[in-house]
C-alpha positions as CSV (number, residue, x, y, z in Angstrom):
1,M,122.2,173.0,123.0
2,L,121.7,170.0,125.4
3,W,117.9,170.6,125.4
4,H,117.8,170.3,121.6
5,M,119.8,167.0,121.7
6,L,117.5,165.6,124.4
7,K,114.4,166.6,122.4
8,R,115.8,164.9,119.3
9,I,116.5,161.7,121.3
10,R,113.0,161.7,122.8
11,R,111.4,162.2,119.4
12,A,113.2,159.0,118.1
13,R,111.6,157.0,120.9
14,E,108.1,158.4,120.9
15,Q,105.6,159.6,118.3
16,R,102.1,161.0,118.4
17,V,99.5,158.5,117.2
18,K,95.9,158.6,116.3
19,L,93.2,157.0,118.4
20,F,89.9,155.8,116.8
21,R,86.9,153.7,117.5
22,N,86.6,150.1,116.4
23,G,83.1,149.1,117.3
24,R,82.8,149.6,121.1
25,N,86.6,149.5,121.5
26,Q,89.1,152.3,121.3
27,A,92.1,151.5,119.0
28,V,95.4,153.0,118.2
29,R,97.3,153.1,114.9
30,I,100.8,151.8,115.5
31,P,103.4,153.4,113.1
32,R,105.5,150.9,111.1
33,E,108.7,151.7,113.1
34,F,106.9,150.6,116.3
35,E,105.3,147.4,114.9
36,L,105.3,144.3,117.1
37,P,106.0,140.8,115.9
38,G,103.2,138.2,115.9
39,K,99.4,138.6,116.1
40,D,99.1,139.0,119.9
41,A,100.5,141.5,122.5
42,I,100.3,142.2,126.2
43,L,98.7,145.5,127.3
44,R,99.0,146.7,130.9
45,K,98.4,149.9,132.7
46,E,101.0,151.4,135.1
47,G,99.6,154.6,136.6
48,A,98.5,156.8,133.6
49,R,100.7,154.9,131.2
50,L,99.6,152.1,128.9
51,I,102.4,149.6,128.0
52,L,102.1,147.4,125.0
53,E,104.6,144.5,124.7
54,P,105.0,141.5,122.4
55,V,103.9,138.2,123.8
56,P,107.0,136.1,124.6
57,P,107.2,132.8,122.7
58,K,105.3,129.9,124.4
59,S,107.9,127.2,123.7
60,L,111.5,126.6,122.9
61,L,110.5,125.6,119.4
62,A,108.6,128.9,118.9
63,L,111.6,130.8,120.1
64,L,114.0,128.9,117.8
65,D,111.6,129.5,114.9
66,T,112.2,133.3,115.3
67,L,116.0,133.0,115.0
68,E,117.9,133.4,111.8
69,P,119.8,130.3,110.6
70,I,123.5,130.0,111.1
71,K,125.3,130.5,107.9
72,E,128.8,129.6,108.9
73,E,130.2,126.0,108.6
74,F,131.1,124.2,111.8
75,P,134.6,122.6,111.8
76,P,134.8,118.8,111.8
77,I,135.1,117.2,115.2
78,A,137.7,114.5,115.4
79,E,136.6,111.1,116.8
80,L,138.8,110.6,119.9
81,P,139.6,107.1,121.1
82,I,137.6,106.1,124.2
83,D,139.7,105.4,127.3
84,P,138.6,102.4,129.4
85,V,137.0,103.3,132.7
86,N,138.0,101.4,135.8
87,F,135.5,101.0,138.6
């Protein structure tokens, strides 16, 4: 029973993909459920594994551009009187 559950979990995280040639390069078809955002990615090799990751945003503005807008209204902030500061 446990083996079947582990097999099902593993299948959800991995999938067999097709390799093909693109000119002199080898390429892989990435299934829709594994698509990465953007147009660039980072590929590195760890032992026999190839690891493909999205490129992190280069600037704070690029990161903020990926976020969804806040839909809730902010409460009004009351203007408080300024207390004099003694030096």
